[in-house]
C-alpha positions in Angstrom: 9.9 7.8 -38.7 11.8 4.8 -40.0 13.1 1.9 -37.9 16.9 1.7 -37.9 18.2 -1.3 -39.9 19.6 -2.8 -36.7 16.2 -3.0 -35.0 13.1 -4.9 -35.9 9.7 -3.0 -35.9 7.5 -5.0 -33.5 4.5 -2.8 -34.1 1.1 -4.4 -34.5 0.5 -5.9 -38.0 -3.1 -5.2 -38.8 -3.1 -7.9 -41.5 -2.9 -10.6 -38.7 -5.4 -11.4 -36.0 -4.7 -9.9 -32.5 -2.0 -11.4 -30.5 -2.5 -13.1 -27.1 0.5 -11.1 -25.7 1.6 -7.5 -26.4 3.8 -7.3 -29.5 6.7 -5.7 -27.6 6.9 -8.5 -25.0 8.7 -11.2 -26.9 12.2 -11.8 -28.3 12.7 -10.1 -31.7 16.0 -11.6 -32.6 17.0 -15.1 -33.4 16.6 -17.7 -30.7 19.6 -18.3 -28.4 19.7 -22.1 -28.4 22.9 -22.1 -26.3 21.2 -21.0 -23.1 20.8 -23.5 -20.2 17.4 -24.1 -18.6 19.0 -24.9 -15.3 15.6 -24.2 -13.5 14.4 -27.7 -14.5 16.9 -29.7 -12.5 16.6 -27.2 -9.7 12.8 -27.7 -9.6 13.3 -31.5 -9.7 15.9 -31.3 -6.9 13.8 -29.1 -4.6 10.4 -30.6 -5.2 11.2 -34.3 -5.7 8.9 -36.5 -3.7 6.4 -33.8 -3.0 2.7 -33.6 -4.1 3.5 -30.5 -6.1 6.2 -32.2 -8.2 3.8 -35.1 -8.8 1.2 -32.6 -10.0 3.8 -31.0 -12.4 4.9 -34.5 -13.7 1.2 -35.5 -14.4 0.5 -32.2 -16.2 1.4 -31.6 -19.9 4.5 -29.9 -18.7 5.8 -33.0 -17.0 7.3 -34.1 -20.3 9.8 -31.2 -20.0 11.6 -33.3 -17.3 12.0 -36.2 -19.7 13.9 -34.1 -22.3 17.6 -35.0 -22.4 19.6 -32.1 -20.9 21.5 -31.4 -24.2 18.1 -30.9 -26.0 16.3 -29.0 -23.3 17.5 -25.4 -24.3 16.3 -25.9 -27.9 13.0 -27.4 -26.8 12.3 -24.7 -24.1 13.1 -21.9 -26.5 11.0 -23.4 -29.2 8.0 -23.7 -26.9 8.5 -20.1 -25.6 8.7 -18.7 -29.1 5.5 -20.5 -30.2 3.6 -19.3 -27.2 4.9 -15.7 -27.0 3.9 -15.0 -30.6 0.5 -16.7 -30.3 -2.4 -15.2 -32.3 -6.0 -15.3 -31.2 -7.8 -17.5 -33.7 -10.3 -20.2 -34.1 -10.6 -23.2 -34.0 -10.0 -23.5 -30.3 -7.5 -26.4 -30.4 -5.2 -24.9 -33.1 -2.2 -22.8 -32.2 -1.7 -19.9 -34.5 1.6 -18.1 -34.2 3.4 -15.3 -36.1 6.9 -15.8 -37.4 8.5 -13.3 -39.7 5.2 -11.5 -40.1 3.5 -14.7 -41.5 0.9 -16.7 -39.7 1.7 -20.4 -38.9 -0.8 -22.9 -37.6 -0.4 -26.2 -35.8 -2.9 -28.4 -34.1 -2.4 -29.9 -30.7 -0.9 -33.1 -32.2 1.7 -31.2 -34.2 2.5 -29.0 -31.2 3.0 -32.1 -29.1 5.2 -33.6 -31.7 7.4 -30.5 -32.0 7.6 -29.7 -28.2 7.4 -33.2 -26.7 4.6 -32.1 -24.5 1.6 -34.4 -23.8 -1.2 -32.8 -25.8 -3.6 -35.8 -25.7 -7.2 -35.2 -24.6 -7.9 -35.0 -20.9 -8.8 -38.4 -19.3 -12.5 -39.2 -19.2 -14.1 -37.6 -16.2 -11.4 -34.9 -15.7 -12.8 -31.4 -15.1 -10.2 -28.7 -14.5 -11.0 -26.2 -11.8 -11.1 -23.1 -14.1 -12.8 -21.0 -11.4 -9.9 -21.4 -8.9 -9.1 -18.0 -7.4 -5.5 -16.8 -7.3 -4.5 -14.9 -4.1 -1.8 -12.3 -4.8 1.5 -13.0 -3.0 4.0 -15.7 -2.6 2.5 -19.2 -1.8 4.2 -21.8 0.3 5.7 -23.6 -2.7 7.3 -20.3 -4.0 8.7 -19.6 -0.5 10.2 -23.1 -0.3 11.6 -23.2 -3.8 12.6 -19.6 -4.5 12.8 -18.1 -1.0 10.8 -15.6 1.0 12.5 -12.4 -0.1 13.7 -13.3 -3.7 11.8 -12.0 -6.7 12.2 -13.1 -10.3 
């Protein structure tokens, strides 16, 4: 069965390494750079002055709040397209992604340059809590920012 010309076949390409995410779970058309990531100012407004916002600002994603508003849609879409098409490859600190059926690699430095995210090494003595358990359900931050009944 052939794919109609108006659709793109997103089946698994066996010539490429396995993907981090399912092949049918990412946009298959061109990027819409005209969208508005209004969630960033909303998060800033709701969480400003809280320990949670300080944590976000100190994380690699804190740089997203420094991107000028007119550039934010392009940057957010670029980051999303890199990560949603990610391939599972070595070395560990290299991002491999698939565009147009071709593998594309970038190191953390290049990824940081393109996205504006802070991809420098962690500070000396920093040890992330990778064994932190996640309890299903809406936490207090979710309830305060999104609401008790709202789902996304």
